[in-house]
C-alpha positions as CSV (number, residue, x, y, z in Angstrom):
1,M,-30.6,5.2,-1.8
2,T,-27.5,6.7,-0.2
3,E,-24.7,7.3,-2.6
4,P,-21.5,5.4,-1.9
5,V,-18.5,7.5,-0.8
6,L,-15.5,7.4,-3.1
7,L,-12.4,8.8,-1.3
8,V,-9.6,9.9,-3.6
9,L,-6.0,10.2,-2.3
10,D,-5.2,13.2,-4.5
11,D,-2.4,13.7,-6.9
12,D,-2.1,16.4,-9.6
13,P,-3.8,16.3,-12.1
14,L,-6.9,14.8,-10.5
15,P,-8.6,11.9,-12.2
16,R,-11.6,12.5,-14.5
17,L,-14.5,11.1,-12.7
18,D,-17.4,12.8,-14.5
19,R,-19.1,9.5,-15.1
20,L,-19.8,9.1,-11.4
21,A,-22.0,12.2,-11.2
22,G,-25.2,11.2,-9.3
23,R,-23.8,7.8,-8.6
24,A,-21.2,8.4,-5.9
25,R,-20.1,11.2,-3.5
26,V,-16.5,12.0,-4.3
27,E,-14.4,13.2,-1.4
28,H,-10.7,14.1,-1.5
29,A,-7.9,13.6,0.9
30,D,-4.2,14.3,1.2
31,E,-1.7,12.5,3.4
32,K,-2.7,14.5,6.5
33,S,-6.4,14.1,6.2
34,L,-6.5,10.5,5.1
35,V,-6.6,8.9,8.6
36,E,-9.6,11.1,9.5
37,K,-11.5,10.4,6.2
38,L,-10.9,6.7,5.7
39,P,-13.8,5.6,8.0
40,T,-16.2,7.5,5.8
41,A,-15.2,5.8,2.5
42,D,-16.8,2.8,0.8
43,V,-14.1,2.9,-2.0
44,L,-10.6,4.4,-1.9
45,L,-8.9,5.4,-5.1
46,V,-5.2,5.8,-4.4
47,W,-4.6,8.2,-7.2
48,D,-1.3,9.3,-5.6
49,F,0.1,5.7,-6.0
50,L,3.6,6.7,-5.1
51,S,2.5,7.7,-1.6
52,D,2.9,5.5,1.5
53,A,0.0,7.3,3.2
54,V,-2.5,4.4,3.0
55,R,-0.1,1.9,4.6
56,H,0.6,4.4,7.4
57,A,-3.1,5.1,8.0
58,W,-4.2,1.4,8.0
59,P,-5.9,-0.2,9.9
60,G,-6.5,2.6,12.4
61,S,-9.9,2.8,14.1
62,G,-13.4,2.6,12.7
63,R,-14.7,1.1,9.4
64,R,-12.5,0.8,6.4
65,P,-13.3,0.9,2.6
66,R,-14.6,-2.3,1.1
67,W,-12.5,-1.7,-2.0
68,V,-9.1,-0.1,-2.5
69,H,-7.8,0.6,-6.0
70,T,-4.2,1.6,-6.9
71,P,-3.7,2.8,-10.5
72,S,-0.2,1.2,-10.6
73,A,1.0,-2.3,-11.4
74,G,2.8,-2.8,-8.1
75,V,0.9,-2.9,-4.8
76,D,3.9,-2.9,-2.4
77,R,3.0,0.5,-1.1
78,L,-0.3,-1.0,0.3
79,L,1.1,-4.2,1.8
80,P,1.4,-5.9,4.2
81,E,-0.9,-3.6,6.2
82,L,-4.0,-4.2,4.0
83,A,-3.4,-7.9,4.0
84,A,-4.7,-7.9,7.6
85,S,-8.1,-6.7,6.3
86,P,-9.7,-9.7,4.4
87,E,-12.9,-7.8,4.0
88,T,-11.2,-5.2,1.8
89,L,-10.6,-6.0,-1.9
90,V,-7.5,-4.5,-3.6
91,T,-7.3,-4.0,-7.3
92,N,-4.5,-2.6,-9.5
93,A,-3.8,-1.3,-13.0
94,R,-2.9,-4.6,-14.5
95,G,-3.0,-4.3,-18.3
96,V,-2.5,-0.5,-18.8
97,F,1.3,-0.5,-18.7
98,D,2.1,-3.8,-20.5
99,Q,2.8,-2.5,-24.1
100,P,4.4,0.9,-23.1
101,I,6.9,-0.8,-20.8
102,A,7.7,-3.5,-23.4
103,E,8.4,-0.8,-26.0
104,Y,10.6,1.1,-23.5
105,V,12.6,-2.1,-22.8
106,A,12.9,-2.9,-26.5
107,G,14.1,0.7,-27.0
108,L,16.8,0.3,-24.3
109,V,18.0,-3.0,-25.8
110,L,18.3,-1.4,-29.3
111,A,19.9,1.8,-27.9
112,M,22.5,-0.2,-25.9
113,A,23.2,-2.7,-28.7
114,K,23.7,0.0,-31.3
115,D,25.5,2.4,-28.9
116,F,23.2,5.3,-29.5
117,R,24.6,7.1,-26.5
118,G,28.1,6.9,-28.0
119,S,26.9,8.2,-31.3
120,W,25.2,11.2,-29.6
121,E,28.4,12.0,-27.6
122,L,30.6,11.7,-30.7
123,Q,28.2,14.0,-32.5
124,R,28.3,16.5,-29.7
125,Q,32.1,16.4,-30.1
126,R,31.9,16.7,-33.9
127,R,34.0,13.5,-34.2
128,W,33.6,10.9,-37.0
129,K,34.5,7.6,-35.4
130,H,33.3,4.4,-37.0
131,R,32.4,1.5,-34.7
132,E,31.0,-1.9,-34.8
133,T,27.9,-2.6,-32.7
134,K,26.1,-5.6,-31.3
135,R,23.5,-7.6,-33.2
136,V,20.2,-7.9,-31.4
137,G,18.8,-10.7,-33.5
138,G,20.1,-14.0,-32.2
139,S,20.9,-12.6,-28.7
140,R,19.3,-14.0,-25.6
141,A,17.3,-12.3,-22.8
142,V,16.2,-13.4,-19.4
143,V,13.0,-11.6,-18.3
144,V,12.4,-11.9,-14.6
145,G,8.7,-11.6,-13.9
146,S,6.1,-13.7,-15.7
147,G,3.1,-11.4,-15.3
148,P,1.4,-9.5,-18.2
149,I,4.2,-6.9,-18.4
150,G,7.0,-9.5,-18.4
151,R,5.2,-11.6,-21.0
152,T,4.6,-8.5,-23.3
153,I,8.3,-7.6,-22.9
154,G,9.2,-11.2,-23.9
155,R,7.0,-11.2,-26.9
156,T,8.3,-7.8,-28.1
157,L,11.9,-8.9,-27.8
158,K,11.1,-12.1,-29.6
159,G,9.8,-9.9,-32.4
160,L,13.4,-8.5,-32.7
161,G,14.8,-12.0,-33.0
162,V,15.8,-12.3,-29.4
163,S,15.6,-15.7,-27.7
164,V,13.7,-15.2,-24.4
165,D,13.7,-17.1,-21.1
166,L,10.9,-16.1,-18.9
167,V,11.3,-16.6,-15.1
168,G,8.3,-16.7,-12.7
169,R,7.6,-17.7,-9.1
170,T,7.0,-21.3,-10.1
171,E,8.0,-23.4,-13.1
172,R,5.3,-24.0,-15.7
173,S,5.6,-26.2,-18.8
174,E,3.9,-26.0,-22.1
175,D,3.6,-22.2,-22.2
176,P,2.0,-21.0,-25.5
177,D,4.4,-18.1,-26.0
178,F,7.7,-19.3,-24.4
179,G,7.5,-23.0,-24.3
180,R,8.0,-23.0,-20.6
181,V,8.2,-20.5,-17.7
182,H,11.3,-21.1,-15.5
183,G,11.0,-21.1,-11.7
184,N,13.1,-18.8,-9.5
185,A,15.4,-21.7,-8.8
186,A,16.7,-21.6,-12.4
187,L,17.6,-17.9,-12.4
188,G,21.2,-18.4,-11.3
189,E,22.0,-20.6,-14.2
190,L,20.1,-18.6,-16.7
191,L,21.9,-15.3,-15.8
192,G,25.1,-16.7,-17.1
193,Q,23.6,-17.3,-20.5
194,A,21.9,-14.0,-21.1
195,D,22.9,-10.9,-23.2
196,W,20.0,-9.0,-21.6
197,V,18.6,-9.4,-18.1
198,V,15.3,-7.6,-17.6
199,C,13.7,-7.3,-14.1
200,V,10.0,-6.6,-14.0
201,A,9.0,-8.8,-11.1
202,P,6.6,-7.8,-8.4
203,L,8.2,-6.6,-5.2
204,T,7.8,-9.2,-2.5
205,E,10.0,-10.5,0.3
206,G,11.3,-13.1,-2.1
207,T,12.3,-10.6,-4.8
208,R,13.6,-7.7,-2.5
209,G,17.4,-7.4,-3.2
210,L,17.2,-10.2,-5.8
211,F,19.9,-8.5,-7.9
212,D,22.9,-8.3,-5.6
213,A,26.6,-8.9,-6.0
214,N,26.1,-12.7,-6.3
215,A,23.6,-12.2,-9.2
216,F,25.8,-9.7,-11.0
217,A,28.8,-12.0,-10.6
218,R,26.8,-14.8,-12.5
219,M,26.2,-12.5,-15.5
220,R,28.6,-12.3,-18.4
221,P,30.9,-9.3,-18.7
222,D,29.3,-8.4,-22.1
223,A,25.7,-8.6,-20.7
224,H,23.4,-5.6,-19.9
225,F,20.9,-5.3,-17.0
226,I,17.6,-3.4,-17.2
227,N,15.3,-2.8,-14.2
228,V,11.8,-1.6,-14.8
229,G,10.3,-3.4,-11.8
230,R,11.0,-1.7,-8.4
231,G,14.1,0.0,-7.1
232,Q,14.3,-2.4,-4.1
233,H,14.9,-5.3,-6.5
234,V,18.5,-4.1,-6.8
235,I,21.3,-3.6,-4.4
236,E,22.5,-0.4,-6.1
237,D,26.0,-0.4,-4.6
238,D,26.5,-3.9,-5.9
239,L,25.4,-2.8,-9.4
240,V,27.8,0.2,-9.2
241,E,30.6,-2.1,-8.3
242,A,29.9,-4.5,-11.1
243,L,29.8,-1.7,-13.7
244,G,32.9,-0.1,-12.2
245,S,34.9,-3.3,-12.4
246,N,33.8,-4.0,-16.0
247,R,31.9,-7.2,-14.9
248,L,28.9,-5.8,-16.7
249,A,28.8,-4.1,-20.1
250,G,26.0,-1.7,-19.1
251,A,22.8,-1.2,-17.2
252,A,19.6,0.9,-17.3
253,L,17.5,1.8,-14.3
254,D,14.0,3.3,-14.5
255,V,13.3,2.7,-10.8
256,F,15.4,3.4,-7.7
257,A,15.5,2.7,-3.9
258,E,14.9,6.4,-3.3
259,E,12.7,8.4,-5.7
260,P,13.1,11.1,-6.9
261,L,16.8,10.2,-7.2
262,P,18.6,12.9,-5.2
263,E,20.7,15.4,-7.1
264,N,23.8,14.3,-5.1
265,S,23.4,10.6,-5.7
266,G,26.5,9.0,-7.1
267,L,24.4,7.0,-9.6
268,W,24.2,10.0,-11.9
269,E,28.0,9.7,-12.7
270,V,28.3,5.9,-13.0
271,P,29.9,4.9,-16.4
272,G,27.7,2.6,-18.4
273,L,24.5,3.4,-16.4
274,L,21.5,4.9,-18.2
275,I,19.0,6.6,-15.8
276,S,15.4,7.5,-16.4
277,P,12.9,8.9,-13.9
278,H,10.3,6.0,-13.4
279,M,8.7,6.7,-16.8
280,S,8.9,3.5,-18.7
281,G,5.1,3.0,-18.6
282,D,4.0,6.6,-18.9
283,T,2.9,7.4,-22.5
284,I,0.7,10.4,-23.6
285,G,-2.8,9.9,-22.1
286,W,-1.8,7.3,-19.5
287,R,-3.6,9.0,-16.7
288,D,-6.9,9.0,-18.7
289,D,-6.4,5.3,-19.4
290,L,-6.0,4.7,-15.6
291,A,-9.1,6.7,-14.8
292,E,-11.1,4.8,-17.4
293,Q,-9.9,1.5,-16.1
294,F,-11.0,2.4,-12.6
295,L,-14.4,3.7,-13.8
296,D,-15.1,0.5,-15.7
297,N,-14.3,-1.5,-12.5
298,F,-16.6,0.9,-10.6
299,D,-19.4,0.0,-12.9
300,R,-18.8,-3.7,-12.0
301,W,-18.7,-2.9,-8.3
302,E,-21.9,-0.9,-8.4
303,A,-23.6,-3.7,-10.2
304,G,-22.4,-6.3,-7.7
305,E,-20.3,-8.0,-10.4
306,P,-16.8,-9.5,-9.7
307,L,-14.0,-6.9,-10.0
308,L,-11.2,-7.2,-12.4
309,N,-7.5,-7.3,-11.4
310,V,-8.1,-8.4,-7.8
311,V,-4.8,-8.7,-6.0
312,D,-4.0,-11.8,-3.9
313,K,-2.7,-9.9,-0.9
314,S,-0.8,-12.9,0.4
315,L,1.2,-13.0,-2.9
316,G,1.4,-9.3,-3.6
317,Y,0.1,-9.4,-7.2
318,V,-2.8,-10.5,-9.4
319,P,-2.5,-14.3,-10.0
320,S,-2.4,-15.4,-13.6
321,T,-5.4,-17.3,-14.7
């Protein structure tokens, strides 16, 4: 029996695929060779999930892989081009990043509430300056994005005593964790009630530019904004204006419209803005976790069983069951 061809769009370090020895022929491609090698592949592993190469190479000519896997939560770098190929399944890394990102958001909430940045700066200056800080317990958060990551963020914040409103694409009642999930139509009203606004929504045409001047104007001046979704969710100039005019108390961005963030970007100097380099879900050993998840799904694919984490390409994410 001919071994299936697994094509890997490379990134460094390479995934550990030893379990596939004798089961698949592993080929490698970079952005330049991807177009030529795609017709040879049965399965495509987009290990370099920050690349746009797959979208640029698709559909092209000849056959295409029956299955494409991206080891990331978002699939926006594959769509809409792959949506035109109904015969190709797309899967993602749903489940791997939930708890790490939730811990990261909780850390940001605590750091901003307790002014850890101010304490570090005062320590650097050798200044003893007593301050009062914000209480986290009893505060209110709006988490935009009701998938597994958003739900885990919400549950983690609830563990700190935060009241959480979860916002999803459509309203759902009788939610076991949050009582209800609010629909997008309720977001405007909820923004004005929140101490913490957390964006972790999938990037779709409906969420692109969701946080603009109008959204920031609805938020309270003592509120904080956190984005761990996609950079394109935020109109960055509008956020800068809101922070500069004291219409927001602070913000934290882990994702940006342009990544890496250029050294000459004005965002580095914005008062009240905490910047991190797209690392909220990346804990020690995360690449091994991603490889194991793919290999487990490969076992299912080889056995003819349904794959896990199949993306609805018309929606841009894995629908909740």
